[in-house]
N, C-alpha and C positions, 0 to 999 in steps of 0.2 A: 807380320809385322814384328819388329823387332821392340824389345823396351826403350831402348830409346829412339826410334822412331817416333812411339807412343806419347811419348812425356815432350818429342817437340812439340804434337797437335795437344795437349792436353794442358799444359800448365799454359799458355796464351789465353786460350780458352774459359781454361777455371779464373783466371786473372781481368776477364772482360765481361764476367758475369756482372758488376756489379755497375758498369754501365748501361746493360741490358737492362736492367732493373728500374734504372732513373723513370719514373713514372708520375702521374698529376697525382697532388697532394687527394689523400684520404680524407673524407667528411669525420668527425670527431665521432659518432654514432657507430659507424663502421670501422673503427682502429680495434676492437676487442675480436671482428673475425679476422681481420687482416692479419694482426700483430700476435694474436693470443694472449698471453698473460696468465696469470698463477703464479705459481713454483715452477720451474723448469730447470733442472742438476745442466743439461748440456748448452744450458743457453744462458748470454749475460744480456740486460738488458737496458739502453745506453738511453734517457731523455735527455733532448741538450733544449734547453730552455731560448728563448728570444735573446736572451743576454749572454748565452755563452756558456751558462753554466752546466754543466756535463754531473748528471745522477746516477749512477749503475748499481744495479742489482738483480740477483737471479730470481726477483719475484716482482713483478707487477701485475698492479688491482685498478681497475677503471673504476670511474664513479662518471655520472650525469655528469659535473660541475669540476672533475679534479682526475687526476691519477696519482696514486701511490707507488713509488717504487721507492727503494733501500729504506723504507722509515719516516719518508719525504711525502708532504703532498704537495704538487703540485697543480697552481690552476689551469684549467684547460687552456684559455686567452695567455698563457705563457708558454706553453708547449710548441715548439719550432718543429722539431721534429724525433722520431726516437728511432732508433739503433739495434739491432740484433747481430749479435756476437756469437760466434762456436764458441764454447769454454768447456768442455769435456776432457778431461783428464785422461792422458791415457793412456792409465792402468784402468780407469773404466771402459773405454773401448775397447783393450784387448778381451777385457771378462762379457762384455756383452753377447758376444758369441754364443759362449759357452753356459751365458745363463740364461740367454733364450733356448737353448737347445731344454735345458732342466725346467724349465719352466712349461717352456711342451708337453714335456716328459712327467712330469708332477703337478701340472698343474690344476689335474681334474682330481687328483688323489686324495681324499680325506679321510681314507684310515688308515692302520697300517699293513693294511695291503702289500703296501707299495715298498714296502720297508725292505724284501731281500731283492730288487730291484736296485734298490739306491746304494747295496753292495757292487753291484756292477757298476753303475751309473758314475760314483766318483771319479774311478780312474779315467772313464775316458772326459768326463768333465777337465779331468787336469790336462789331458792331451791336449783337448778340443782350444785350447787356450796359445802351446806355442805353434799348433798347426793352423792355426786363422792368424796368428802373428804378420806372415808376409801378406795378406790382404789388408787386412783393419789398418795396421799401421802406415803404409803411402794412400788410404784413402784419409786417415786424420790429418794424415800432412798436408796432402791437398785443401781439406777443407779450413785448414787455417790460414792457408795462403787467401783464400778469399776475404774479399774484405767484409766489412759489415753489409748488412742488408738495409739499408736507409728509408725510411718513409716517412711520406713531409706531411705534416698535418695541414690543413685547410681549413680556416678560419673562418 
């Protein structure tokens, strides 16, 4: 299958994911498990209120009576939906495979015994960045085309 034929099937499928994700509203107590939360670098949270205001942040904290987003506390009765948006920088995406390789190699190393290996690993790390770019960049491009994941809040 050629790249052109693959793109013919992949792009419409990627754009239709949001339609397939349309589901029934989620109860407030189940939102932390469904949405996640905390501070996530590659995800942007958008909380939409019933009045149509949107609050955006990379950090989302659920409480029993409200949600904190971007320094704003929004009462649970006012939250209409939460949108999850991919927001990773391309530079971070390019470094991710090389960084994962380094973490895997040196994650268990706690003393100076790994220092000689580091001399060899740095050029390999530098070579991994352009080597993985032809795979990483199209994937990140497709992720940016995918619409926000919308989670309706049940009242």
